[in-house]
BAPAPA-889590 format. One record per residue (C-alpha): residue in one letter; chain; x, y, z. Coordinates in nm, 4 decimals. Layout:
PT   res   chain         px         py         pz
PT     a       A          X          Y          Z
...
This chain:
PT   res   chain         px         py         pz
PT     m       A    -8.4004    -4.2150    -8.1729
PT     n       A    -8.7255    -4.2241    -8.3780
PT     n       A    -8.8113    -3.8849    -8.4985
PT     q       A    -8.5307    -3.7221    -8.6935
PT     t       A    -8.4840    -3.3507    -8.5818
PT     y       A    -8.1140    -3.3349    -8.6109
PT     n       A    -7.9450    -3.3329    -8.9552
PT     i       A    -7.5892    -3.5121    -8.9643
PT     i       A    -7.5182    -3.3289    -9.3058
PT     q       A    -7.6349    -2.9923    -9.4431
PT     t       A    -7.6352    -2.9210    -9.8152
PT     l       A    -7.4677    -2.6110    -9.9351
PT     p       A    -7.6085    -2.3829   -10.1882
PT     q       A    -7.4410    -2.3263   -10.5426
PT     a       A    -7.2159    -2.0402   -10.4382
PT     k       A    -6.8652    -1.9330   -10.3499
PT     f       A    -6.7416    -1.9842   -10.0064
PT     d       A    -6.4690    -1.8633    -9.7534
PT     i       A    -6.3935    -2.1659    -9.5324
PT     i       A    -6.2439    -2.0501    -9.2036
PT     g       A    -6.0393    -2.2858    -8.9926
PT     d       A    -6.0476    -2.3522    -8.6206
PT     i       A    -6.0888    -2.0183    -8.4335
PT     h       A    -6.0387    -2.1142    -8.0735
PT     g       A    -6.1862    -1.8095    -7.9183
PT     e       A    -5.9602    -1.5462    -8.1072
PT     y       A    -6.2465    -1.2967    -8.1727
PT     d       A    -6.0279    -1.0113    -8.2881
PT     t       A    -5.8199    -1.2297    -8.5314
PT     l       A    -6.1557    -1.3570    -8.6850
PT     m       A    -6.2808    -1.0056    -8.7475
PT     q       A    -5.9506    -0.9121    -8.8971
PT     l       A    -5.9690    -1.2073    -9.1317
PT     m       A    -6.3314    -1.1315    -9.2244
PT     h       A    -6.2166    -0.7750    -9.3285
PT     h       A    -5.9438    -0.9209    -9.5495
PT     l       A    -6.1897    -1.1396    -9.7095
PT     g       A    -6.4227    -0.8511    -9.7968
PT     y       A    -6.7060    -0.9104    -9.5320
PT     d       A    -6.8569    -0.6571    -9.3220
PT     e       A    -6.9440    -0.7331    -8.9485
PT     d       A    -7.2865    -0.8519    -9.0595
PT     g       A    -7.1380    -1.1126    -9.3184
PT     n       A    -7.2236    -0.9151    -9.6261
PT     h       A    -6.9989    -0.9533    -9.9232
PT     n       A    -7.0171    -0.7587   -10.2478
PT     e       A    -6.9591    -1.0718   -10.4376
PT     n       A    -7.2268    -1.2613   -10.2438
PT     r       A    -6.9937    -1.5054   -10.1112
PT     y       A    -7.0654    -1.7153    -9.7837
PT     l       A    -6.8688    -1.7966    -9.4810
PT     i       A    -6.8034    -2.1498    -9.3535
PT     f       A    -6.6833    -2.2246    -9.0075
PT     i       A    -6.5131    -2.5570    -8.9761
PT     g       A    -6.5634    -2.6135    -8.5956
PT     d       A    -6.3654    -2.5581    -8.2752
PT     l       A    -6.4975    -2.2063    -8.2403
PT     c       A    -6.4038    -2.1972    -7.8740
PT     d       A    -6.1608    -2.2668    -7.5993
PT     r       A    -5.7969    -2.1415    -7.5247
PT     g       A    -5.8376    -1.7931    -7.6777
PT     l       A    -5.9197    -1.4537    -7.5439
PT     d       A    -6.2950    -1.4257    -7.6233
PT     s       A    -6.4929    -1.7508    -7.6984
PT     p       A    -6.8106    -1.5878    -7.6146
PT     s       A    -6.7856    -1.3334    -7.8831
PT     v       A    -6.6720    -1.5664    -8.1317
PT     l       A    -6.9827    -1.7675    -8.0766
PT     k       A    -7.2099    -1.4791    -8.0589
PT     q       A    -7.0733    -1.3625    -8.4082
PT     v       A    -7.0945    -1.7129    -8.5590
PT     m       A    -7.4550    -1.7459    -8.4252
PT     r       A    -7.5525    -1.4127    -8.5563
PT     l       A    -7.4101    -1.4964    -8.9082
PT     v       A    -7.5632    -1.8325    -8.9258
PT     h       A    -7.8909    -1.7228    -8.8205
PT     s       A    -7.9009    -1.4464    -9.0716
PT     r       A    -7.8054    -1.7091    -9.3519
PT     k       A    -7.4754    -1.5407    -9.4241
PT     a       A    -7.2622    -1.8334    -9.2974
PT     f       A    -7.2603    -2.2113    -9.2454
PT     a       A    -7.1137    -2.3830    -8.9499
PT     i       A    -7.0152    -2.7388    -8.8206
PT     l       A    -6.9445    -2.9057    -8.4913
PT     g       A    -6.5859    -2.9645    -8.3825
PT     n       A    -6.4680    -3.1777    -8.0946
PT     h       A    -6.4514    -2.8702    -7.8553
PT     e       A    -6.8168    -2.7858    -7.9142
PT     i       A    -6.8986    -3.1630    -7.8566
PT     n       A    -6.7199    -3.1371    -7.5325
PT     l       A    -6.9193    -2.8359    -7.4316
PT     l       A    -7.2443    -3.0038    -7.5171
PT     m       A    -7.1555    -3.3136    -7.3138
PT     n       A    -7.0431    -3.1152    -7.0178
PT     d       A    -6.7169    -3.2637    -7.0620
PT     v       A    -6.4688    -3.0262    -6.8882
PT     k       A    -6.1469    -2.9946    -7.0738
PT     d       A    -5.8242    -2.7880    -7.0696
PT     g       A    -5.9156    -2.4377    -7.2336
PT     s       A    -6.2833    -2.4482    -7.1511
PT     g       A    -6.2665    -2.2363    -6.8443
PT     w       A    -6.4595    -1.9577    -7.0251
PT     f       A    -6.7600    -2.1753    -7.0040
PT     f       A    -6.7054    -2.4112    -6.6963
PT     k       A    -6.6250    -2.2414    -6.3725
PT     e       A    -6.4378    -2.5298    -6.2276
PT     q       A    -6.1778    -2.4966    -6.5005
PT     y       A    -6.1319    -2.1344    -6.4888
PT     e       A    -5.8407    -2.0687    -6.2335
PT     q       A    -5.6410    -2.3471    -6.3920
PT     d       A    -5.6888    -2.1950    -6.7485
PT     v       A    -5.6050    -1.8559    -6.6259
PT     s       A    -5.2794    -1.9686    -6.5028
PT     k       A    -5.2037    -2.1334    -6.8397
PT     y       A    -5.3680    -1.8879    -7.0969
PT     g       A    -5.3849    -1.5646    -6.9129
PT     y       A    -5.7017    -1.3768    -6.8495
PT     f       A    -5.9850    -1.4211    -7.0976
PT     s       A    -6.3613    -1.3308    -7.1350
PT     r       A    -6.6109    -1.5571    -6.9524
PT     v       A    -6.9497    -1.6397    -7.0793
PT     d       A    -7.2400    -1.4661    -6.9085
PT     k       A    -7.4800    -1.7104    -6.7381
PT     k       A    -7.7720    -1.5813    -6.9372
PT     d       A    -7.5998    -1.6612    -7.2525
PT     k       A    -7.5131    -2.0360    -7.1701
PT     a       A    -7.8514    -2.1874    -7.2812
PT     s       A    -7.8555    -2.0017    -7.6126
PT     i       A    -7.5118    -2.1242    -7.6929
PT     v       A    -7.5960    -2.4880    -7.6092
PT     s       A    -7.9286    -2.4417    -7.8100
PT     f       A    -7.7363    -2.3252    -8.1080
PT     l       A    -7.4712    -2.5754    -8.1080
PT     q       A    -7.7247    -2.8519    -8.1006
PT     t       A    -7.8543    -2.7283    -8.4395
PT     l       A    -7.5125    -2.7491    -8.6127
PT     p       A    -7.4448    -3.0450    -8.8456
PT     l       A    -7.1377    -3.2565    -8.8296
PT     a       A    -7.0725    -3.2095    -9.2317
PT     l       A    -7.1526    -2.9798    -9.4980
PT     v       A    -7.1681    -3.0978    -9.8689
PT     g       A    -7.1841    -2.9146   -10.1852
PT     d       A    -7.0908    -2.9654   -10.5613
PT     g       A    -6.7755    -3.1490   -10.5343
PT     l       A    -6.7104    -3.0346   -10.1836
PT     r       A    -6.7157    -3.1878    -9.8274
PT     v       A    -6.6466    -2.9998    -9.5270
PT     i       A    -6.5895    -3.1784    -9.1935
PT     h       A    -6.4045    -3.0964    -8.8689
PT     a       A    -6.1449    -3.3767    -8.8476
PT     c       A    -6.2111    -3.6862    -9.0673
PT     w       A    -6.4355    -3.7817    -9.3479
PT     d       A    -6.5234    -4.1553    -9.3434
PT     s       A    -6.8424    -4.2240    -9.5235
PT     r       A    -6.8964    -4.5604    -9.3437
PT     y       A    -6.9475    -4.3485    -9.0231
PT     i       A    -7.1428    -4.0939    -9.1938
PT     n       A    -7.3728    -4.3481    -9.3275
PT     l       A    -7.3917    -4.5267    -8.9913
PT     l       A    -7.5146    -4.2105    -8.8218
PT     l       A    -7.7715    -4.1393    -9.1137
PT     d       A    -7.9170    -4.4785    -9.0782
PT     k       A    -7.9695    -4.4286    -8.7060
PT     n       A    -8.2238    -4.1543    -8.7797
PT     i       A    -8.1123    -3.9608    -8.4636
PT     s       A    -8.3097    -3.6959    -8.2932
PT     s       A    -8.0160    -3.4963    -8.1105
PT     i       A    -7.6471    -3.4968    -8.1030
PT     i       A    -7.6453    -3.5047    -7.7296
PT     e       A    -7.8810    -3.7959    -7.7302
PT     t       A    -7.6470    -3.9913    -7.9647
PT     c       A    -7.3364    -3.9090    -7.7695
PT     l       A    -7.5074    -4.0360    -7.4625
PT     f       A    -7.6145    -4.3491    -7.6339
PT     y       A    -7.2592    -4.4292    -7.7333
PT     d       A    -7.1182    -4.3456    -7.3980
PT     k       A    -7.3638    -4.5808    -7.2337
PT     k       A    -7.2958    -4.8496    -7.4790
PT     l       A    -6.9153    -4.8023    -7.4217
PT     s       A    -6.9406    -4.8285    -7.0535
PT     e       A    -7.1345    -5.1563    -7.0963
PT     e       A    -6.8736    -5.3074    -7.3620
PT     i       A    -6.5649    -5.2301    -7.1635
PT     l       A    -6.6894    -5.4550    -6.8708
PT     t       A    -6.6453    -5.7644    -7.1105
PT     l       A    -6.2895    -5.6678    -7.2266
PT     p       A    -5.9771    -5.8425    -7.1143
PT     w       A    -5.7953    -5.5102    -7.0276
PT     y       A    -6.0734    -5.3734    -6.8096
PT     e       A    -5.9184    -5.4579    -6.4747
PT     q       A    -5.5736    -5.3151    -6.5748
PT     y       A    -5.7783    -4.9994    -6.6734
PT     l       A    -5.9222    -4.9617    -6.3343
PT     k       A    -5.5749    -4.9969    -6.1787
PT     d       A    -5.4162    -4.7424    -6.4274
PT     k       A    -5.7016    -4.4993    -6.3658
PT     i       A    -5.6105    -4.4404    -5.9993
PT     l       A    -5.2548    -4.3396    -6.0940
PT     y       A    -5.3846    -4.1368    -6.4046
PT     q       A    -5.6367    -3.9544    -6.1883
PT     e       A    -5.3508    -3.8392    -5.9629
PT     y       A    -5.0909    -3.7542    -6.2300
PT     g       A    -5.2484    -3.7548    -6.5675
PT     h       A    -5.2399    -3.3782    -6.5894
PT     d       A    -4.9098    -3.3220    -6.4463
PT     p       A    -4.6523    -3.2464    -6.7126
PT     d       A    -4.3611    -3.3026    -6.4766
PT     y       A    -4.4533    -3.6595    -6.3685
PT     a       A    -4.2413    -3.9269    -6.5316
PT     m       A    -4.5503    -4.0979    -6.6789
PT     p       A    -4.5078    -4.4643    -6.7598
PT     l       A    -4.7020    -4.6341    -7.0549
PT     l       A    -5.0352    -4.7117    -6.8927
PT     k       A    -5.1767    -5.0001    -7.1010
PT     g       A    -5.5174    -4.9938    -6.9480
PT     i       A    -5.5608    -4.6127    -7.0124
PT     q       A    -5.4031    -4.6763    -7.3797
PT     e       A    -5.6577    -4.9544    -7.4413
PT     y       A    -5.9557    -4.7492    -7.3238
PT     d       A    -5.8540    -4.4328    -7.5300
PT     f       A    -5.7986    -4.6510    -7.8372
PT     f       A    -6.1358    -4.8361    -7.7993
PT     n       A    -6.3152    -4.5083    -7.7151
PT     n       A    -6.1895    -4.3473    -8.0200
PT     q       A    -6.2983    -4.6378    -8.2428
PT     f       A    -6.6278    -4.6881    -8.0761
PT     n       A    -6.8123    -4.3580    -8.1210
PT     p       A    -6.8687    -4.2555    -8.5020
PT     i       A    -6.9035    -3.8884    -8.3698
PT     r       A    -6.5646    -3.9082    -8.2091
PT     i       A    -6.4143    -4.0176    -8.5374
PT     l       A    -6.5547    -3.7490    -8.7491
PT     t       A    -6.4754    -3.4720    -8.4906
PT     s       A    -6.1332    -3.5899    -8.3595
PT     g       A    -6.0164    -3.8280    -8.6211
PT     y       A    -5.8564    -4.1714    -8.5893
PT     e       A    -5.5734    -4.2551    -8.3288
PT     k       A    -5.3219    -4.5436    -8.2996
PT     k       A    -5.1401    -4.6650    -8.0016
PT     i       A    -4.7885    -4.5532    -7.9250
PT     d       A    -4.4962    -4.6714    -7.7272
PT     t       A    -4.3984    -4.3580    -7.5440
PT     p       A    -4.6437    -4.1299    -7.3680
PT     f       A    -4.6463    -3.7481    -7.4425
PT     f       A    -4.8099    -3.4515    -7.2714
PT     v       A    -5.0200    -3.2219    -7.4856
PT     g       A    -5.3537    -3.0322    -7.4188
PT     g       A    -5.3156    -3.0480    -7.0541
PT     r       A    -5.2896    -3.4221    -7.0253
PT     w       A    -5.0764    -3.7407    -7.0813
PT     r       A    -5.1746    -3.9229    -7.4009
PT     f       A    -5.1096    -4.2902    -7.4993
PT     t       A    -5.2515    -4.2692    -7.8455
PT     t       A    -5.1693    -4.0478    -8.1432
PT     r       A    -5.3366    -3.9132    -8.4517
PT     v       A    -5.3480    -4.0919    -8.7837
PT     r       A    -5.3256    -3.9680    -9.1384
PT     w       A    -5.6612    -4.0806    -9.2599
PT     w       A    -5.6452    -3.8714    -9.5677
PT     d       A    -5.3875    -4.1255    -9.7181
PT     d       A    -5.6680    -4.3731    -9.7758
PT     y       A    -5.9263    -4.1275    -9.8895
PT     s       A    -5.9783    -4.1850   -10.2529
PT     e       A    -6.3572    -4.0535   -10.3272
PT     s       A    -6.3816    -3.7907   -10.5867
PT     s       A    -6.5301    -3.5056   -10.3695
PT     h       A    -6.2640    -3.2702   -10.2153
PT     v       A    -6.2569    -3.2634    -9.8390
PT     i       A    -6.1806    -2.9537    -9.6360
PT     f       A    -6.1069    -3.0153    -9.2614
PT     g       A    -5.9417    -2.8510    -8.9601
PT     h       A    -5.8408    -2.9890    -8.6226
PT     y       A    -5.4607    -3.1065    -8.6963
PT     w       A    -5.2651    -2.7824    -8.6418
PT     r       A    -5.0713    -2.7145    -8.9522
PT     l       A    -4.7994    -2.4436    -8.9476
PT     m       A    -4.7044    -2.2029    -9.2358
PT     n       A    -4.3243    -2.1900    -9.1716
PT     k       A    -4.2370    -2.5253    -9.0044
PT     d       A    -4.2560    -2.8896    -9.0440
PT     n       A    -4.5236    -3.0715    -8.8458
PT     d       A    -4.4682    -3.4521    -8.7494
PT     l       A    -4.8150    -3.5349    -8.8795
PT     f       A    -4.7804    -3.3690    -9.2250
PT     t       A    -4.5228    -3.4694    -9.4807
PT     e       A    -4.6876    -3.2164    -9.7150
PT     k       A    -4.5756    -2.8399    -9.7641
PT     p       A    -4.8021    -2.5992    -9.5817
PT     l       A    -5.0031    -2.5000    -9.8802
PT     e       A    -5.0087    -2.8609   -10.0462
PT     w       A    -5.3304    -3.0564   -10.0890
PT     m       A    -5.3056    -3.4206    -9.9458
PT     g       A    -5.4327    -3.7668    -9.9911
PT     k       A    -5.4271    -4.0348   -10.2617
PT     i       A    -5.5477    -3.8073   -10.5240
PT     k       A    -5.4528    -3.4928   -10.3747
PT     n       A    -5.8167    -3.3643   -10.2982
PT     t       A    -5.8080    -3.3280    -9.9207
PT     f       A    -5.6961    -2.9973    -9.7405
PT     c       A    -5.6269    -2.9133    -9.3678
PT     n       A    -5.7148    -2.5593    -9.3060
PT     d       A    -5.6142    -2.5260    -8.9312
PT     y       A    -5.2980    -2.3202    -8.9222
PT     s       A    -5.2624    -2.3430    -8.5381
PT     i       A    -5.4335    -2.0266    -8.4153
PT     g       A    -5.5327    -2.2230    -8.1056
PT     a       A    -5.1607    -2.1840    -7.9864
PT     l       A    -5.1569    -1.8081    -8.0184
PT     w       A    -5.1546    -1.7821    -7.6354
PT     r       A    -4.8170    -1.8932    -7.6502
PT     d       A    -4.6851    -1.5942    -7.8336
PT     r       A    -4.8913    -1.3614    -7.5961
PT     k       A    -4.7273    -1.5113    -7.3089
PT     r       A    -4.3752    -1.4594    -7.4617
PT     g       A    -4.4657    -1.1053    -7.5638
PT     v       A    -4.4603    -1.1720    -7.9448
PT     k       A    -4.6850    -0.9479    -8.1310
PT     q       A    -4.9655    -1.1146    -8.3320
PT     q       A    -4.8368    -0.9851    -8.6676
PT     n       A    -4.4935    -1.1734    -8.5998
PT     s       A    -4.6575    -1.4907    -8.4830
PT     e       A    -4.6322    -1.8345    -8.6483
PT     y       A    -4.9757    -1.9115    -8.5516
PT     h       A    -5.2652    -1.8114    -8.8024
PT     l       A    -5.6259    -1.8058    -8.8666
PT     a       A    -5.6920    -1.8911    -9.2357
PT     a       A    -5.9649    -1.9068    -9.4855
PT     l       A    -5.9601    -2.1231    -9.7929
PT     k       A    -6.1396    -1.9543   -10.0775
PT     w       A    -6.3618    -2.2032   -10.2747
PT     p       A    -6.3591    -2.2899   -10.5689
PT     e       A    -6.0442    -2.0749   -10.6142
PT     k       A    -5.8237    -2.2702   -10.3801
PT     k       A    -5.6579    -1.9461   -10.2527
PT     l       A    -5.5594    -1.9325    -9.8866
PT     v       A    -5.6035    -1.5983    -9.7027
PT     l       A    -5.4237    -1.5461    -9.3525
PT     d       A    -5.5241    -1.3086    -9.0752
PT     t       A    -5.2525    -1.0881    -9.1949
PT     g       A    -5.4159    -1.0450    -9.5384
PT     e       A    -5.1540    -1.2509    -9.7185
PT     i       A    -5.2881    -1.4574   -10.0123
PT     y       A    -5.1448    -1.7769   -10.1269
PT     l       A    -5.2448    -2.0119   -10.4187
PT     t       A    -5.2761    -2.3812   -10.2877
PT     g       A    -5.1814    -2.6707   -10.4970
């Protein structure tokens, strides 16, 4: 990790932005939202605004390849900026997860049975997608503005900056190797090996009466805290008493409201956490349009478009869905939905 060729943070120009939340492969919805925001297909805007994509471009939706091609085109033409989310990290690390069957053939049949038919990537496009994602930073910073996928923690940002890393993949491999060495010395490791056998058989079965596997829980918690890239793209987690099934697997840790401890002056816009416009969410005590944190300067802009497949399976038309793609206009702090509705946040 000597010659720095990868930028953890990219600096934004002095401009106005439309910050688009997690897209999760919903290409038509993205183009619809861009239209409502006043952009043409090439990313041109008559007020010279710029788009920002907050990560999780792919997985679960109808057309992840087209979303990535569009974002690549806009970033390359300097009409937009983008950062990595945890789903892009999974792709870069060849970590096959629920919803990634558009890219990984071994996941395709399972995903089709759950999400319905979706576009798959052409083999010839795989290399260009991977190459593009490797160029994306983990964060964007501007005048009084920070954009991150899941969690802003200056300690971990600075830790990665100090490492002077050469690539995102190399850094993830470094932490994975270090993790595999560290866990051998920990008191729960033997229990983890025992629990892993049961988890490999039933960990992806929603109908199994999953007990609390302490070994798996300790591993998941340690893994979350160990890798700074995981913190920034997936957020903090804590141990729980009762397992729950989400995202295609049983889980023994749950997300933490990191923004309650954020007190720095710059505003932080992030995604990842699946907010809803018309319903309460266990993670959010705030109203759907409310800014969050100690000094009310953080905002989650993920309005759960990644769950749109549920309404498709139920035959609910998108205009009647509770799941939306949204853009936060900065510095105006207005929220624009894929339906064209505009709200003032506060």
